[in-house]
C-alpha positions, 0 to 999 in steps of 0.5 A: 665204191658203193653200189645201189640195189638198182645198179647191182640188178642192172649189172647182173642182168647185163652179165646174164645177157653177155653170157647168153650171147657168148654161148650162142656165139660160141655154138655158132662158131663151133659149127664147122665142116670137118675139113675146116677144123684146125687142131687146138689141142694136144695128146691127152687134152681134156674138155676143160683144158680145151674150152679153157683155151677158148676152143671147141670140143667134140664129145666122144660119142659124136666123134666120127673120124680119127683124123678130125681134131676133137679140140679145134679152133672156132670160126672166129675167136682165138687164132692158132698160136705161134709157135703152136701149143706144145703137146703134153704127155698122155695120162694113161699109157693106153691113151693116144700114142705119140704118133698115130697109125697113119703117121707111123705108116708114113715114117715106115714108108720113108724108112723103107725107101732107104732099104734095098737100094736098086734091089742090091740089098744095101741100105743107104744111111741117108739119101743125102749127098751133102750133109755139111760137115759129114759130107755124103751119107749115100753109103751102106754102113755095116752097122746102120745096115744091120740095125735097120734090117733088124728093125725092119723085121721086128716092127713089121706086121708080118714077114711078107712085109720084109721077105724080099728085102731080107732075101736081097740083104742076105745076098748083099752080105754074102757078096761083101764077105767074098770081097778082097779088102783094099786096106789089108784087113778083114773085110768083115770089119770094114765100116762102109760100102759104095751103093749100089755096087757094094765095093768097099769104100776106098777112102780113109776112115776110122777102121776097123769097126768090129761091131758089124759082124755081131750085128749082122749075125743077129739080123740074119739069125732072126731071119733064118729062124723066121724062114725055118718056122715057115718051113723054108729052110733052103736059103738057110742051108744054102747061104746062111749056115751051109755046114761046110767051110768051102761053101761061103765060109760055112755061111754068112751067119757062121762066118761073122760069128766065128770072127766075133768069137775069136776077136771080141777083144780087138781094138776098134773104132767106136759107134760114132767113128771117132775114138778107139778102144778095146773095151766099148760097152756098145760093142761088147754088150751087142757081141755078147748077145750075138754069141749067146744067140749064135750058140743056140743057133749053132746047136739047132744046126747040129754044129756042137763045136761052134756052139761051144766056141760061141758059148765060151766067148760069150761067157768071157764077155760076161766076166767083164761087161758088168765092170762098166757099171761104176756105181753112178752110171754105166760107161761106154769106155774109159776115153768116152764115159758118158755116151748115149751109145750105152742107152742104145746098147741096153736095147740092142744087146738085151738078153733078159738074163739079169745083166743090165735089165731095162728096169734095173738100178744101173739102167735108171742111174745111167738115164739119170746121168745122161738126162741131166747132161743133155738137159743142161747141154742144150738150150732147146731142152730148156726152152721145150721145158719152159714151153710145156713140151714133155720129154727130153732130147738126147745127144751122143756124148759129153763134149760132142762137137760134131756140127757144133754138138746137137741132139740126135733123133736116133739116140732120143729114140733109143731112150724112148724104147728103153723106157717102154721096155722098162715099163713092160718089165716092171709091170710083168714081174710085178715087183719093184725093189726099194733101191730101184724106186729111188733110182727111177725117181731120179731118172724120171725127174731128170727125163720128164721135167714137165709132168710127172705124177709120182713124186716119191720113191714110195709111190714108185714101189707100186709096179703099176705106178712105176710102169705107168710113169715109165710109159708116160715118160717114153711117150713124152720123149717121142712127143718131143721128137714129134714136136720138132718134126711135125712141121717137116712131115715127120721126116726124121733128120740126123740132128736137131739144132740145139738152140732152134730145133731146126733139122740139121745134117743128114735128112731122112736118116735111116737109123733115126727111123729105125729107133723111132719105129722100134720105140713105137713097137716097144710101146705096144708091149708096155701097153699090153703089160699095163692092161694085163696088170690092171686086168683090163683084158680079163 
């Protein structure tokens, strides 16, 4: 179509008028009180992205309160979408965290509400009496309790935050050790107890569960070392390491470690209480740490005989544990090979001694294998990818059918923690092997399908690039948890529906909080390592 010169002039003038009106209208619509600003952005959004969505942007120099959105909807204009715009991974690892300080504090409050029930020292798995197929979760599980009390300590700002609860937990453990077992087995490997009484659960269950003694010992040794450092060793000598078999079987720590050293090869139920084996990776990798740590602790207590016993058992586990690497991934057991329990074990059993280190090739291969498995297993992961939600949600194991088989918050939190640990290790050591770069490229591509800056193994051989990519992927994993729990106020359930993302099974699962809070703590270490690698704090 031909246009006359006058027609062109009229069109240009009309466009200019429309532009001026639009700008004025937009400025007016962005003049909102802070209390009326609705978040239009996501973690890491830029001004261009914000305004490209038709939303208002507050420049950094004009931002006053941390909890007021910087990118927000205008008074009249685009409405908040349904579902809301998905978050995106933050670009720098030192950027905005997946959960802010207020949200972490809220989750920690939910977490602590499940600890030290009625001052008993017991930890409730979840304050849920009817979870559906799982029935009541209002019990103290030995495993969950030990892991949660350990998480309580390592994520605290100071020991004052957990001193009372740990004192009660010590007495809980000592009392359980003294119980007569109704099932004619060693009470140290009982899986669960009534609350708040502490009585052994009398019903049928998958027994024995031999990971409890080692996990308890690790938690109690951490506390004992804290007490000793504070010059308060009296509780240690009274209840934890008495020096006499006639006084609390030598103390709660020694009594548990003695069992591990003598019985680490025994048959046991798995982490999920469903199958049995004598060679679960989760059990042996965490037992190994308990025994090596116990050998050092016993030596500090001047018990050289116990130290030698624990060291010998730990070295025996060392001789078998690496056999779980089949060259493709680290398997949990022959009867349950692809299992996210291995991911959690990499965190809870880490010794920094070269065996299955977070940044190693076997760990990367295992993440790659499990990420591919769980991505393909859950429609939710595929839908989140399509919607631009970063990260991935993990389940328990291949073929899980409990409650129809769904993603679990706790295993997903374990993955995030492991990615942050790997980031910190790479950045601290300052080198990446070629085979590690290749393995991590596959792992990151299967874990962070929405956005991954590095596209080649050659790029990932720069430790700063790999460290950044690992931290970003950890953020992505937590952002996916955030995406599905924000609507319920960051209450952490056991599971998320594999199709809709709705919370399922137990609500306020203590172990879910523990892994998410530990991941956020590991993120701090990764950020510190990243800043050090770039000399930002020099």
